[in-house]
C-alpha positions as CSV (number, residue, x, y, z in Angstrom):
1,M,0.0,0.0,0.0
2,G,1.6,3.3,-1.0
3,I,1.7,6.4,1.0
4,G,0.4,9.4,-0.8
5,L,0.6,13.1,-0.2
6,T,-2.4,15.4,0.0
7,D,-2.4,18.6,-1.9
8,D,-1.8,20.4,1.4
9,G,1.2,18.1,2.0
10,K,2.6,18.8,-1.4
11,A,2.2,22.6,-0.9
12,G,3.8,22.4,2.5
13,G,6.8,20.5,1.0
14,M,7.2,23.1,-1.7
15,I,7.2,25.9,0.9
16,I,9.8,24.1,2.9
17,W,11.9,23.5,-0.2
18,H,11.7,27.1,-1.3
19,A,12.6,28.3,2.2
20,L,15.6,26.0,2.2
21,L,16.6,27.2,-1.2
22,I,16.4,30.9,-0.1
23,F,18.4,30.1,3.0
24,L,21.1,28.3,1.1
25,T,21.3,31.1,-1.5
26,F,21.5,33.7,1.3
27,A,24.2,31.7,3.1
28,A,26.2,31.3,-0.1
29,R,26.0,35.0,-0.9
30,K,27.0,35.9,2.7
31,L,30.0,33.5,2.5
32,M,31.1,34.9,-0.9
33,T,30.7,38.5,0.5
34,E,32.8,37.6,3.6
35,R,35.5,36.0,1.4
36,A,35.5,39.0,-0.9
37,E,35.8,41.4,2.0
38,K,38.6,39.3,3.5
39,S,40.5,39.2,0.2
40,T,40.4,43.0,0.0
41,Q,41.1,43.6,3.7
42,K,44.3,45.4,4.2
43,I,46.9,43.4,6.1
44,H,49.0,45.2,8.6
45,N,52.2,43.2,8.8
46,F,54.2,43.4,12.0
47,N,56.1,40.1,11.5
48,A,59.6,40.0,13.0
49,G,61.1,38.4,9.9
50,P,60.9,37.6,7.2
51,S,59.3,41.0,7.4
52,I,57.3,43.5,5.4
53,L,58.7,44.8,2.1
54,P,57.8,48.0,0.3
55,P,54.9,47.3,-2.2
56,K,57.1,48.6,-5.0
57,V,59.8,46.1,-4.3
58,I,57.3,43.2,-4.3
59,E,55.9,44.3,-7.6
60,E,59.3,44.8,-9.3
61,S,60.7,41.6,-8.0
62,A,57.6,39.6,-9.1
63,A,57.9,41.2,-12.6
64,A,61.6,40.1,-12.7
65,I,60.7,36.5,-11.9
66,K,58.6,36.5,-15.0
67,D,60.8,38.6,-17.3
68,F,64.1,40.1,-16.1
69,N,64.9,43.4,-17.8
70,N,62.9,42.5,-21.0
71,S,65.3,39.6,-21.6
72,G,62.6,37.0,-22.0
73,L,64.2,35.0,-19.2
74,S,63.2,34.8,-15.5
75,L,65.6,36.3,-13.0
76,L,65.6,32.8,-11.5
77,E,67.1,31.5,-14.7
78,F,69.7,34.2,-15.2
79,G,73.4,33.5,-15.3
80,H,75.1,35.1,-12.3
81,R,78.2,36.1,-14.3
82,T,76.3,37.7,-17.1
83,P,76.7,41.5,-17.5
84,E,73.1,42.0,-16.5
85,F,73.5,40.4,-13.1
86,T,77.0,41.6,-12.5
87,S,75.5,45.1,-12.8
88,V,72.9,44.2,-10.1
89,M,75.7,43.1,-7.7
90,E,77.8,46.2,-8.4
91,E,74.9,48.6,-7.9
92,A,73.7,46.9,-4.7
93,S,77.3,47.2,-3.3
94,A,77.6,50.8,-4.4
95,L,74.3,51.7,-2.8
96,V,75.3,50.1,0.5
97,K,78.5,52.2,0.5
98,E,76.5,55.4,-0.4
99,L,73.8,54.9,2.2
100,M,76.2,54.0,4.9
101,Q,78.8,56.6,3.8
102,L,81.6,54.1,3.9
103,D,85.3,54.9,3.4
104,N,87.6,53.1,1.1
105,D,88.8,50.7,3.8
106,H,85.4,49.1,4.1
107,E,84.4,46.4,1.7
108,V,80.8,45.3,1.0
109,L,79.9,41.6,0.5
110,F,76.7,39.8,-0.2
111,L,77.1,36.2,1.1
112,H,75.0,33.1,1.4
113,G,73.1,32.3,4.6
114,G,71.8,34.5,7.4
115,A,73.4,36.1,10.4
116,S,73.8,32.6,12.0
117,T,76.5,31.8,9.5
118,Q,78.4,34.9,10.6
119,F,78.4,33.7,14.2
120,M,81.0,31.3,13.0
121,Q,82.6,33.1,10.1
122,V,83.5,36.2,12.1
123,P,85.7,34.5,14.7
124,M,87.0,32.1,12.1
125,N,88.4,35.1,10.2
126,L,89.4,37.4,13.1
127,L,90.3,35.2,16.1
128,D,93.3,33.0,16.5
129,D,93.4,30.0,18.8
130,K,95.0,31.6,21.8
131,E,93.5,35.1,21.3
132,T,90.5,36.5,23.1
133,A,87.4,38.2,21.8
134,A,84.9,40.1,24.0
135,Y,81.2,39.8,23.6
136,A,78.1,41.5,25.1
137,D,75.5,39.0,26.1
138,T,72.2,40.8,25.5
139,G,69.9,38.0,24.1
140,V,69.5,34.7,22.4
141,W,71.3,35.7,19.2
142,A,74.2,37.2,21.1
143,A,74.4,34.0,23.2
144,K,74.5,31.9,20.0
145,A,77.3,34.1,18.6
146,I,79.3,33.6,21.8
147,N,78.9,29.8,21.6
148,E,80.2,29.7,18.1
149,A,83.2,32.0,18.9
150,K,84.4,29.5,21.5
151,F,85.3,27.0,18.8
152,F,88.0,29.4,17.5
153,G,89.5,31.1,20.5
154,N,88.8,32.5,24.0
155,V,85.7,34.4,24.8
156,D,85.4,37.1,27.4
157,I,81.8,38.0,28.3
158,A,82.3,41.7,28.9
159,C,78.7,42.3,30.0
160,S,75.4,40.5,30.3
161,S,71.8,41.2,31.0
162,K,70.8,37.5,31.1
163,E,70.1,37.3,34.9
164,K,67.3,39.9,34.4
165,G,65.8,38.2,31.4
166,Y,67.6,40.4,28.9
167,T,65.4,43.3,29.8
168,F,68.1,46.0,29.6
169,I,71.3,47.0,27.9
170,P,74.4,46.9,30.1
171,K,75.9,50.2,30.9
172,D,79.0,49.9,33.1
173,F,81.5,47.4,31.9
174,A,85.0,47.2,30.7
175,V,86.4,45.4,27.6
176,P,89.8,43.8,28.0
177,N,92.5,45.8,26.2
178,D,93.9,42.7,24.6
179,A,90.5,41.5,23.1
180,R,90.8,41.0,19.4
181,Y,87.4,42.6,18.9
182,F,84.2,43.5,20.8
183,H,81.0,42.0,19.5
184,I,77.5,43.5,20.1
185,T,74.0,42.8,18.8
186,T,72.7,46.3,18.1
187,N,69.0,45.3,18.4
188,N,67.5,42.4,20.2
189,T,64.4,41.2,18.3
190,I,63.1,38.8,20.9
191,Y,63.3,41.1,23.9
192,G,62.9,44.5,22.4
193,T,66.1,46.2,23.6
194,Q,68.5,48.2,21.5
195,W,71.9,49.9,22.0
196,Q,70.8,53.6,21.8
197,S,74.4,54.7,21.8
198,I,77.2,52.5,20.4
199,P,80.0,51.8,22.9
200,R,83.4,53.2,22.2
201,T,86.4,51.0,23.0
202,S,90.0,50.7,21.9
203,N,89.1,47.3,20.4
204,P,87.7,46.9,16.9
205,L,83.9,46.8,17.0
206,V,81.9,44.0,15.4
207,A,78.1,44.2,15.2
208,D,75.2,42.0,14.3
209,M,72.8,44.6,12.8
210,S,70.4,42.1,11.4
211,S,67.2,43.7,12.7
212,D,68.1,47.4,12.6
213,I,70.4,47.8,9.6
214,F,69.6,51.0,7.6
215,S,67.0,52.1,10.2
216,R,69.1,54.8,11.9
217,T,72.1,56.9,11.3
218,L,75.4,55.7,12.8
219,D,79.1,56.2,12.1
220,F,79.4,53.0,10.2
221,N,83.1,53.6,9.6
222,S,83.7,53.2,13.3
223,F,82.9,49.4,13.0
224,G,85.5,46.9,12.1
225,L,82.8,44.5,10.8
226,I,79.0,44.6,10.4
227,Y,76.8,41.8,9.4
228,A,73.1,41.5,8.8
229,G,70.6,39.0,7.5
230,A,68.6,40.7,4.7
231,Q,65.1,39.6,5.8
232,K,64.4,42.5,8.1
233,N,65.1,45.8,6.6
234,M,67.0,45.2,3.4
235,G,65.3,42.4,1.3
236,A,64.3,38.8,1.2
237,A,65.7,35.9,3.2
238,G,68.7,34.0,1.7
239,V,71.5,36.6,1.6
240,N,73.7,38.2,4.2
241,L,75.3,41.6,4.1
242,V,78.9,41.9,5.4
243,V,80.7,45.2,5.7
244,V,84.3,44.7,6.8
245,N,87.3,46.9,7.2
246,N,89.9,45.1,5.1
247,K,92.7,46.1,7.6
248,M,91.3,43.5,10.0
249,L,91.8,40.6,7.7
250,G,94.8,38.4,7.0
251,K,96.3,38.4,10.5
252,L,95.6,34.8,11.5
253,K,98.0,31.8,11.8
254,R,95.3,29.3,11.0
255,K,94.4,28.3,7.4
256,L,90.9,29.1,6.3
257,P,88.6,27.1,4.0
258,T,88.4,28.9,0.7
259,I,84.7,29.6,0.9
260,M,84.9,31.0,4.4
261,D,87.7,33.5,3.9
262,Y,86.4,37.0,3.5
263,R,89.4,38.0,1.4
264,N,88.5,35.6,-1.3
265,H,84.9,37.0,-1.5
266,I,86.3,40.5,-1.7
267,R,88.7,39.5,-4.5
268,E,85.8,37.9,-6.4
269,K,83.3,40.8,-5.7
270,S,80.9,38.4,-3.9
271,M,81.0,36.0,-6.9
272,L,83.4,33.4,-5.5
273,N,80.5,30.9,-6.0
274,T,77.0,31.3,-7.3
275,P,75.3,34.0,-5.2
276,P,71.7,33.9,-4.2
277,V,70.6,35.8,-7.3
278,F,67.0,36.6,-6.4
279,A,67.7,37.6,-2.8
280,V,70.5,40.0,-4.0
281,Y,68.2,41.5,-6.5
282,V,65.4,42.1,-3.9
283,S,68.1,43.7,-1.7
284,L,69.0,46.0,-4.6
285,L,65.4,47.0,-5.1
286,T,65.0,47.7,-1.3
287,L,68.2,49.8,-1.3
288,R,66.9,51.8,-4.2
289,W,63.7,52.3,-2.3
290,I,65.5,53.5,0.8
291,K,67.5,56.0,-1.2
292,S,64.4,57.3,-3.1
293,E,62.6,57.8,0.2
294,G,65.3,60.0,1.6
295,G,67.9,57.6,2.8
296,I,68.8,56.4,6.3
297,V,68.1,59.9,7.8
298,E,64.4,59.7,6.7
299,M,64.1,56.0,7.8
300,E,65.3,57.0,11.3
301,K,62.8,59.9,11.4
302,R,59.9,57.7,10.5
303,N,60.9,54.9,12.8
304,K,61.2,57.3,15.8
305,E,57.7,58.6,15.1
306,K,56.2,55.1,14.8
307,A,57.9,53.8,18.0
308,A,57.0,56.9,20.1
309,L,53.3,56.6,19.2
310,L,53.1,52.9,20.0
311,Y,55.1,53.2,23.3
312,Q,52.8,56.1,24.4
313,E,49.8,53.8,23.9
314,I,51.4,51.0,25.8
315,D,52.2,53.3,28.7
316,E,48.8,54.9,28.8
317,N,46.5,52.0,28.1
318,P,45.7,50.2,31.4
319,L,45.6,46.8,29.7
320,F,49.2,46.8,28.6
321,S,52.7,47.2,29.9
322,G,56.2,47.4,28.5
323,T,58.7,44.7,29.1
324,V,62.1,46.4,29.1
325,L,63.9,49.4,30.7
326,K,62.4,52.5,29.0
327,E,65.8,54.0,28.1
328,D,66.7,50.8,26.3
329,R,63.5,50.3,24.3
330,S,63.9,49.2,20.7
331,K,62.6,51.4,18.0
332,T,62.5,48.4,15.8
333,N,60.8,45.6,17.8
334,V,58.3,46.9,20.3
335,C,57.6,44.2,23.0
336,F,54.8,44.5,25.4
337,M,52.5,42.4,27.7
338,M,48.8,42.1,28.6
339,K,48.4,42.8,32.3
340,D,45.6,40.3,32.5
341,A,46.9,37.0,31.0
342,D,43.4,35.7,30.4
343,L,42.8,38.4,27.7
344,V,45.9,37.5,25.6
345,T,44.1,35.0,23.4
346,S,41.1,37.3,22.9
347,F,43.3,40.2,21.9
348,L,45.2,38.1,19.4
349,A,42.0,36.8,17.9
350,Y,40.5,40.3,17.8
351,T,43.6,41.9,16.0
352,N,43.8,39.0,13.6
353,S,40.1,39.6,12.6
354,L,41.1,43.2,11.7
355,G,44.0,42.1,9.5
356,I,46.8,42.7,12.0
357,T,49.3,40.0,11.7
358,G,52.6,39.0,13.4
359,I,52.2,40.6,16.8
360,K,52.4,37.5,18.8
361,G,55.5,37.6,20.9
362,H,58.4,35.1,20.5
363,R,57.6,31.7,21.9
364,S,60.4,32.0,24.5
365,V,59.0,35.2,26.1
366,G,55.3,35.4,25.2
367,G,53.3,38.6,25.1
368,F,53.3,40.7,22.0
369,R,55.8,42.1,19.6
370,A,55.2,44.7,16.9
371,S,58.1,45.0,14.5
372,L,58.4,48.5,13.0
373,Y,60.8,47.9,10.1
374,N,61.4,50.6,7.5
375,A,58.7,49.4,5.1
376,L,56.0,49.4,7.7
377,P,53.8,52.5,7.2
378,L,52.8,54.8,10.0
379,E,49.2,54.0,9.1
380,S,49.7,50.4,10.3
381,V,51.0,51.6,13.7
382,E,48.0,54.0,14.0
383,F,45.7,51.1,13.1
384,L,47.2,48.9,15.8
385,I,46.9,51.7,18.4
386,S,43.2,52.1,17.4
387,A,42.6,48.4,17.9
388,M,44.3,48.5,21.3
389,Q,42.0,51.4,22.4
390,K,38.9,49.8,21.0
391,F,39.7,46.5,22.7
392,K,40.0,48.3,26.0
393,T,36.5,49.8,25.4
394,D,34.7,46.7,24.0
395,F,36.2,43.8,25.9
396,T,36.8,45.1,29.4
C-alpha cells in the first residue's frame, strides 16, 4: 500500500523546499561576501622576519621573476656572471657604500646564509686559537654568537643582562684591552632592547645589525665588521650583508677554508661561488627604495615617530605594559605584555580579525611584539593603536 501526499502536504513540502533554497542562497552569498571582504582587507604586517617589504619592491621583484629586464628570461634562470646580473651586484654594493657613507677601507659583501653563518665566520676570520674576543650577552642571538666563537678562541663576556631576562642593555662594563674585537648585537628582536648609543672602546667593534640595519644613522666607519641578514630591513631571506674593514683581515695563523675567507669573497666581488641571485636583486630594489625615500636619515625619522606613538599607547592603556627598561626600548621591535593574561588569546583573535598579523611575541617570552621595520607605514601603527584602544572599550 503506497503512502500518498495530500495537496496540502505537497504545498507544504514546496514551501519548505523554497525556504531552504532561499536560506542556502543567502548563506552562499554571505560567504562569498565575507571572502571578498577578507580578500580585499588590508593586512598590517608586524612580523619580526621575514618581514614586510615595500609594495614597489614586491611588484618589481615579481615582474623580474617573469621577465628580467625584458630579456625573455626569468631572473631565477639568469646566469650570475652575465653583465646583466653583474651590474645588479655592483649597484647593490655601491648603494650600501653610499647609504652608509663608507670609506675606502670598508668592503661590501653579499654572502650566502643568514646572520647565524656569521656567528661562526666572524671568529674564524678574526680570532686565533690563543686570542680573546669580547662579547656583550644581550639576548638569544648574542648567546649563539658567543657559543660559536668558543670554537675558535677564548671568549670574554664583557657584560650581560641574562640574569634579568635580557630586559636592559648593560651600561657599566670594561672590555679587556687585549681583546681582538668587541661584539655587540645592536638590536635584540626577541626582547625589544636596543643599543641607543654605540659603545666606544679601543678594540675593533663587530656588530650584528640584522634587525636594525639601515634604520638609523650611525658612524658605520667606526665598526670593524658589520653583518646583517637581509630579511628584516633590506630584502628577502637568503642573503647576508657583510661590511668589513679590510685592515682587520689576513692576520691569522690558521688556514681558512676557501669559501669561508672574506678576502676571497672581496677578491671575487661576492662572486666566489653562485650568489643567491634573487635575494641579492630584492636587496638592490630595497636599497633603491630607501634611497628614493630619503635615505637612512628619513628612515630614522619615520621609525622614531612610529615607536614613540606605540610606546605612548602601551604606557597609557591600562591593559598593557612594556617589558624592558624604558631607556633601552627598541625602536625596531616593540615588545609588550597584557596585564591580564586571560585576555591574551582574545586580543590576538581580535587583532587577527582586523588584518593585524605578526604581533604574537616570541615563543620564549610570550606577550606581544610589533616589528616596526622601515617598510611598515605609520598607518599600520596607528591602526594597531586604534585596535588596542577599541579592545579596551569593548572587551573590558
